[in-house]
C-alpha positions, 0 to 999 in steps of 0.5 A: 412578371416581366423579365428585365430586358438586357442591354444590347451590346453595341454594334461595332462599325456603327456610330453611337448617339446623335450625329452632328450635322455635316458642315461643308468646309467651303462656302458654295460660290454665289451664283453670277448675274447674267451678262450685261447687254450693250444698252444696259452696260452703256447706261451704267457706263455713262451714268458713272462716267466720273466715278472712280470708286467701286467696281465694274464688271467686264461687260460694263467696261468693254461695251462702254469702251466699244461705244467710245471707240465708235464715237472717237472713230466717227469724230476723227474722220469728220475732223480730218475731213474738215481740216483737209477742206480748210487746206485748199484755202490755206496760204501755204506752199502745197508742194512743201510737205513739211509746211503742210504737216506743220499747218495740218497737225495743230489744227487737226489736234484742235478739232480732235481734242473734244474727243479726248474728254471721252477718255475720262469715262474710259479711265473711270470704268477702267479703274473700277474694273481693276478694283473688281479684280482686287487691284489699285487704280494707280496702275492707270496713273503710272501708265498715263504719266509715261504716255504723257511724257512720251507724247510731249517728247514726240511732238517736240521732236516732230516740230523741231527736227525739220529745223535741223539739217542732218537731224539724226547726226545732231539729235540729242540721243540721251533725250531720244533714249529716255523717250524710248524708255518711257514708250516701252514702259507705257507699252508694258503697262498697257498690256498688263492693264489689258490683261487685268481687265479681262479677268473675272470678277472676284465673288467676295467683297473687297475694300472697293465694295461688293461684287457687282456680278455676284451680289 
């Protein structure tokens, strides 16, 4: 007859019974996709040239911005060369710098104006870049308003100061100081937006959509 087995006393310091599986406190960070190259980034950049929704990676924005800069630089040089070539046949006094300026500037702006259409894809990508960091595109709207007011006021001064003798004495200083204020606000906003576009993508989905880098 077998003797009854006596229960073994518990060993203190060792957990008793089944142990729950360990759950990490934080979810692991998703793995990032490879950085976009120049060709792939520009393909997305131009395909979404009118898309102000969603999110954009840093590589998409900055490679696209570089392509727009190159196109704008080539176009501006060509426009300047064409207008200078037209100047030799212009019926103006070439010894009068003010008259040359008044003749040259409108024609150069007209020749350069098609390039301004390229800013639409830039601002669209910039808006998506801000969305990617969890920020609103209204930052760009406020910056553009300040810039447009400053540019309009600057052209007004340029085209009217030549008609005023002793222009600094007769200048509307309230108008000038207001213009300076818009300029300073625009500069500060441009720096802030520039810093925002340098920030890394947020890995989590936000109200603008899933992350294009950590999908």
